N, C-alpha and C positions, 0 to 999 in steps of 0.2 A: 877437439872440444871447443877451442876458440872459434873456429869457423862455424861450428854449430850455433853458438851463442849469437855470432854476427848474423847468421842466417835468420834466426828467430827474430832478432831486433829489426832486421830489414823487412821481414814479412809483416811485423807489427806496423811499421811505418807505411808499408804499402796497403795495409788493411785498414788504416784510419779513414773513416768516412770523409768524403771530399768536402762535406758541408762544414767540417770543423775548421777549415781554413778559409771558408768563403763566408765572411760575415762583415757587418758594418759596426762602426762605433757610434754610440749615441750618448750625448751629454744630457744629463737629466736637467730639465728646466723646472722652474718654480711651479708647483701645483700639479706636476705630472705624477701619474701612478703607473704601476706595472700594467694594469688593465688598459689604460689609455694608450700607453706606448705600444702594447701588443696589437691593439686595434689599428693604430696608425701604420704599422708595418705588416698588417694582415697575417699575424702569427698568433699563437696563444700564449698566455702567461707562463704556461708550462715550458714552452720553448725558451723563454727568457731565463727562467729559473734553472734550466738545464746548464746554461753557460755562465750564469751569474748566481751561484748558490746563496751568496750573502744578501742578495736582494730580498730574500724571504724575511729578513730582519728589518726591512724598511728601506726607503730611498732617501738619499740626501741630495740636495741641490748641487749641481756641477759635477757629480760623480759620473764615471763613464761606464756604460753597459755594452756588452757584446751582443749584437743583434744578428741572428742567422738570417740569411736571405730567404725570402718567402718560398722561392723555388727550390732552395736547398734544405729548408727546415725538414726535420724528420717527419715523415708522414706516418699516420697510424696504419699499421699493417692490416690489410683487409681481413676482417673476421667473418667467418661463416655465420650467417644469421641463424639464430636459434629462437624458438618460441620462448617467451618469458616463462620462467618457472613460476607457476601460480602458487604462491606461498600462503594463500588464504583459502579457508573453507567457505563455500557458498551455502548458506542456510536458508531454507524456506520456512517462514514464520508460521507457527501452528497456533490454533486458538488458545487463549489465556497465557501465551508466552509474553514475557516482558524483557526489556533490555537488561534488567537486573538478573533475571533467570538465565538469560543467554550468557551473560558475563560469567556467571558461576559455572554453567555447563562447559564453556570452552576455556575457562581460566584466563580471561582477559578482562580488562577494565571496561566499564560502560563508556568512558570517554574515548577509548580506542575504537570501540564499535561505532560510536557517533562520528568520529573523525574519518573513518573509512567509508561512511555512508551518508555524507553530508546532504546530498541531493535526495536520496531515497527516503531519508527520515525527516524531510521538511515538514510533513504532516503527521509525524509520529509513526510508531510501529504499527503495521497493519497486517492482518492475517493474509497469508499467500505471498507476501513480499519476499523477494530473494535478496538477502543482504550479505555483505562481505564480513566474514569473521577474521580480523587481522591476526597474523601469526604472532605469538607472544615474543617480545624482544625484537620485532622487525624494525623498530625505530619509529613506528607510528606514535608511540607514547610520547616521543620527543616533540611531536607536532601538535600537541593538544592546545598550546597557546596560539592565539591568532597570529597571522603573518605580520611581522613587524614592518613598519615603514622603512623604505630604503634610507640608509644613513647618508647624510649629506656632507660629513666631515671630509677634508682632503685626505687622499690616500686610502679611503675606506671603500671597499667594493659595494656595488649596488646589486641586490639579488632579485631574481624572479623565480617562479616555480612552474614545474610541469607535473601534472597529475598522471600517474602511470595508468595506461589502459591495457586491456587484454591483448596479448600478442606482441607487446613492445619489449625490446631488449635495451641494454645500455648502449650497445653499438648503434641501434637504429635511432635512439634518442640523441646520442652524441652527433651522429651524422646529420640529423634534422637541424640541429642548432649550430653546426659547424665548429664543434669543439672536440677535444680529445677525451677518450675514455678515462685516461689518467686524471684529468682535471675533474671529471664527473665524480670519480671515486674520492678525490681529495675533498670535494665539497659535501659528499654524502658518505662518510666512512662507515655509518651504521648499516648500510645496505650493500656491502661488498659481495655477500654470498647469495642473497635473495633480493628480488625486486617485487615487493608486494603490490597487488592491485590497489589503486586508490591512493598510493603513497605520493606525497608531494616532493619531488626531487628539487633540490636547490640548484639554481643555475646563476652564474655570474653574468649579469647583463652586458658588462663591458667586454667579456671574453667571447661573446657570441659574434661570429663574423658572418656577415651576409655574403654569400657567394656571388661573384659577378654574374649578372644575367638572371639571378634568381628573382622570380616574381613573388613578392610578398602577398599573402592572402589578404584580400580586402576585408576590412572590418564590416560585419553585418550591419546593414542599415535597418533600424527598427521602424516598421510602419504600423500605423494604428488605424482602428476603425471605430466609429461611433456605434454604441449599442444602447437601445432604449429599454429600461427596466419594465418588465411586464407586471400586470396585476398579480398580487400574492406571491411574487417571486422573492426568494430569500437569498442572502449572501451565501449561505451554505449550498443551496441548489445551484447557484451560479458557479461556485468553485468546482462542484462535481462535474458540471457540463463542460466548463472551459479547461479544466485541468490546472488552473491557476490557484495559488494560495490566497487567503484573505489579505495577507500582508502585501502581496504583489498587486492586488486590485486596489487596496487602499493607497499604495505608493503612487499609483497613476491617478487615483481619484480620492483625494483627501477627505472630501465631504462624506464619503461612504462610511467613515468611522462612526458617524451618527446614525447609521442604518440606511437601508435601501428605501426609496420612495417611488411609487408608481410614476412612470413617465420620466424619471431621472435618466439623463444621457451620460453614459460612461465611456471612457477611453480605454480600449482593450487592444492588445497586440493583434496585428493582422495574422490570420491563420488559425486562431483558436476557434473552437466550436461555439458559435453564438446562436445556433438555431434553437429557438425557444420551444420547449415542450410544456404544455400546460400541466401544472401540478394537480393531478387527479387523486392524490392519495387521501384527501379528506372529503372528497365529494360523496354525497349520499348516492345510493344505488338509484339510477334513473329508470329502472325497469327494463332490463335487457329482454325479459320475457314478453314485454308488451310490444316489441319491435321485431319479432321473429319473422323471417321470410321462409315459408314452408313449401314453396313451389319447386325447389330443387333438392335432390337427394345429396346428402353430404356423407363423406367417409372419414371416420376417426380410427386411428390405430393406437392400441395399447401395447407397448414394447416393454415387457416386464421380466425380471429374472426368476422365472418359475423353476428352472432346472428340472423339467419333467422327467428326464432320464434317471434322475436320482431317486425319484419317488414312485417307481413303477409298481412296487408291491405294497400291500396294505401294511405289512410289518415295518418296512423301511419308512413309509409315510408316517406312521404313528410315532416312530422313534425320532424322526426329524422334527415333527411338530412339537415334541417335548423339549428338544435341545437346540434347534437351529433358529436363533432369534431373527436372522436376516430373512429366512423363508417365512416366518410368522409375520414379519413386517410387510413382506410382499403380499401375502394372502389377505392381511387386514386392509391394505391399500386397495387391493383388487375387489374385496367385498364392498367397500365404499364406492368404488368406480361403477360396479354393477348396479348399485342402487341409483346412481346418477343416470345411467343408461335406461333403466326402467322408468325414471322420472321423465326422460326425454320422450319415451314412447307414450307416456300418459299425456304429454303435451301435443301428441300427434306429429312429431317431427320425423320426417323420412330419413332416418339415420342408419347407416351401415357401419358395423364395427368389426375391425380385424384385430384379433388378439394373438400376439406373437411372443414366443419364449426367447429372450435375448441371451440366455445362458451366460450371464455376465458375472465377472468379478472385477476387482480393481485393475487387473492386468490383462484380461482377455474377455472376449464376447463374440457373438455371432452377428454383430451389428452390420459389418461390411457385407456379409452374405445376404442379409435381409433388406438392405437399402434399395436394391433394384425393384423389389415388389412394393415399395412404399412411395414411389415417385408421384403417384396420382392421389395421395391422401390430402384431405383438406386441413388436417392437423394430426400431429403425433405426440402422444404423451409417453415419455421415457426415452432412453433407459434411465436407470437409477444413478449409476456412477458418473461423475462429471466428465471424465475422459471419454467415456462411451457416448454420452450425449453430444459432446463436441464432434466426435467422429461422424455420427449420424447427421448432425447439422451441416457439417462441411460437405458431405456427400450429396446432400439435397439442397445446398445453398443456391445453385443455379436454377433449381426448380421453384424456389420460393416457398417450399413447404414449411409451415411453422413447426418447430420442434420445441416442446415444452419440457424443461427439466423439472421433475416433480418434487425432489427432496433436497437437492444440493443447495447450500448457501455459500459455497466457496466462489471466489473470483474465478472466472473461466475465460478461455479464449473467446474473442468476439466474432459472432457471425450475425448477419442481419436477420436471419430466420430463427435464431436461437433465443428462447424466452426463459429467463431465470425466474421461476415462480416463487422462490423463497427469498425474502429480503436478506441482504448481507448483514453481518454484525455491524459494520460501519453505518449502513443505512438505518438500522434500528437505533443505534446510539445517537446518530445525528438527528433522528426524528424527535428524540426526547429533548435535545438541545433546541431544536426549532420550536418545539412547543413552549419551552421556557422563554424564548425570545418574544413570544406574543403576550407575555404576562409582565405587568409592571411590578416585578418583585425584586427583593434584595437577594441576590444569588451568591451563596457561599459554597465552596467546594472543599470537601475533606477527602484528600487523596492519599492513599497508602504510599509510603516512600518507595515501595517495590513496583509501583504502577506509574512510572515516569511517562510511558506512552499515553496513558489516560490523561495525565496532567497536560501534556502537550496538545492532545485532542481537544480538551475543554478550552484551553487557552486560545487555540486557533479558531475554534468554531463558536465560542461564547466569550468574547473578550471582556464583557462586563462582569464576569464571575470573579470573585475574590477568593484567594486560597488561604485556608486556615493553616496556622503554623504547627509543626510537629516538634516533639522533643528529640534529643539526640538518639534515643533508643527507638524512634519511630512511632511513639505513642502521641496521641493528640494533646495539644495544650488546651485543656478544657476552658480555662478562664479566658484565653485569647479568643476561642470560638464564641463564647457568650458575649464577649465585647464587640463582636462583629454583627450581632443581631440588632435590628432596628424595630421600633414600635409602631411606626406609621404605615408599614407595608408588610405584605406576606413574605416571610423568609423561607426561600427554597434552599434546603441544604442538600447538596449532592454528596452522597457517600460512595466512594469508589474503593472498595477493599473486599477481600475474601477472608480476612482474618476475623474469627469470631470475637476475639478480645477487643479489637478496634470497633467492631459493630456494637458490641455491648456497651462499651464506654461512651461512644458517641450518642447512641440512641438514649441512653440513661440521662446524659446531660441535656439533651433536647427535650425529653419529657419533663424534666425538672424545670425547664424554662417556659413551658406552655402557659403557665399562669400569667406570665408577663408579656409573652410575644406570640404572634401568629406564626406557626412553623409547619412546614410540610417537608417530609423526608423524600428525597429523590434518588433513585438508583438508575444507572445506565444499563445495567444487566442484572437480572434477578438470579444471583448466584445460589447454588445449593446451600450455602452457609446460612442463608436467611430462613431455611427450614430447620436449623439446628434446634434441638430440644432446649438448649440453654437460653435461647432467645424467645421471650414471651410474645406470642402473637398479638396480645393486647397492646404491646408497646408499638408495634408497627401500625396497628389500627388507630391508636391515639394520634400517631404522626401522619395518618392518611398516606401511607407510602405510595409514591408515584413510580411507575416503571413502564418501559416500552415492551411490547410483545408482538410477535408475528401472528399470534392467535388471540381471539376474543375469549378470555377466561371467564367472562360473566355468564350467568345462567339466563340466557335470553329465551323467549318463547320458541324461537326457531330451533335452538339447540336442544331444548327439552323435547320438542316434537320429533326431531331427527333421532334422538336417542331412543324414543319409544318405538318408532317404526323399525329401526335397525334391530332392536332387541327382539321384536316380534318376528322378524325375518330370519335372524341368525342365531337367536337364543343366547346372545352375549351382549354386553354393553359395549358400544363403540369406543375404541381408544383413539388417540390422536392421529394414528396412521389411517384408520378407517374413515375418520371424519375428513382428513385431508384428501383421501382418495375420492370421496364424494365431491367435496368443494372444488377441487381442481378440474375434475372431469366434467362436472355440470357447468362450471364457468366456461370451459373450453367449448362445450357443445353450444351454449348460448351465443358465444362469439362467432362460431362458424356459420350460424344461421341468421346472422344480421345482414342487412342490405349492403353494408360496406364490407371491404375485405378484412381479414383477420388483423392485418397490420394497422389498417386505419382505425378500426374500432378499438384496438388495444391502445393506440396512441391517444384516443379521445375520451374513452369511457372507463370509469372504475366500476368494479362489481364486488359485492359482498355476499358471501354465502353463509354457511352455518357458523364457522369459526374463523374463516380466512377472508382477507380482503385482497383484491387483485387490482393494482393500479400500475400498469407498466409504463416505464419511461425509457425512451431511446437514448442511450448514452454509451460512449466508448465503442461504438460499432455494434453493440448488442442491445438487448431489451431486458430491463431489470424491474422487478416488482418492488414498488416503494410503499406498498400497503402495510402500515404499521399502526397498531392500537396503542393509545396512551391510557393506561389503567391505574386505578388506585384502590386501596383497601378502605372500605366504607365502615361507618360505625356499627352497622348491623352485621358485621363480619362477612359481608359479601364483597365481590370484586365488581367494580363499575367502570364504565368508560368516562374519562375525564372530559369535561366540557372545554 
């Protein structure tokens, strides 16, 4: 037994790592820290703590530390690289969603969502954005406060941060910064099990060791270009084209905070899109019909989701027409398009039309099979679903065939031959703010507490707006609102809410103030709540409610004539889809029969049909309709276009 014990003891001595006896002694000098000593010996603080546990309680001058040799210091055992565990949900923002509704849906705080999406949410929450939903309890909540300045007291570490990107692991990050995983865990104890995307890992600056021969990445050198402001250009349109925020532009050009002026020279980062495209959204129709070129035959294709195979028999057709809203929408659009084609024949245009069944749904279609026969078209209208339009545009991009998306207002992939004919929600809301910028009014915003993204959107794009205060329960402070009204100017009050109670309370207070002040109610989106029976129409009329719209809701002579002709031809009154089918098809026909190419004429000329305006602007690699109407409720109970 004695021999056995001796054997074990001897084995233990033989098994002791060689580095345990290969170390140096270091006497602590005044002002030295563990981090500075580790850096001097090209080891990590963890290596010093391993041999000097008491050092964690602080260093005293003249004490002696055991320092392992850099060549003998324990090396982190190679770890097989694994993809970072994605502990976050990626959510695509849907219409009418807010940060508050998302926080409730995923049971995380609004601050956590903001912290995990600092760059994405610079301009507020937008439809179609893909944002990170941080996992509850992942430690992101602990990073709500802004990064503290590095402490300068002796013996205190100085920190830096690394934002976790997709595919990174603790091993890869530790390796990148030349530190151990153990130290990484000590500095970030809240993320031992998961490594959330967007999380800011704390790193000790002094513990980061530059490897010999390592080439440090050069700091990017910012270069700038001079840009001259064009006539009628707005700060909003400049942000949309360049991708910069108003704050970034103002930071480089302080004078811009007083507004853009024609001819002003701005300093902008090199590489941003500064190609100016004239704002044609407010130009009157210059008579596309007066400049038609009829000498060449043009071909137009309608690619619509008829699903002919589904309606072969009269019985099935009758049943579907009673129940299938999507089919009815398609047929209404088609009826309007056929009227536009008849109008083209009346004008004597040599037009050939190809009508194809796309057999599409959100997830499938016959688009790819049809693309080969569409390469020679002068323009294509359809399909209906955004992903199918994108597929067709991508297949015909090298041919330069214009593909016009008829109904989608979603953000889509960009192709130079793809035309989004419906303005996006952001464009519509931005048009309303651009209109207000042209007025010398006192602008007050009453924003629901649940619509923080709207508040950010207004603050970013209309800095002169003042925000009315709310009570703790989210209701409006009526007296505070009245105190913000001024007598010498028109008071534009932006109301951004879908809650009937808040609408009733705010509009009642404004109507009561009409005897003393000039007031006009403004909404960025005409929610269904404004049609609530509890809300008297007379109240909105008294306040001459202003709202943006992609359609002209006023009863113009043109719309009345179209309704009469359509009813005579189809025995029904045209709905919005029938009118849009006519407007888009007729506008497209007029454009392909111009002396210039479709791309050129779309970049230069606006067109207005029965209810829709088409003013395409090239941006973000695609073409987007910016044609928006600013309408108001008039005293005669009609809707009119605002001057």
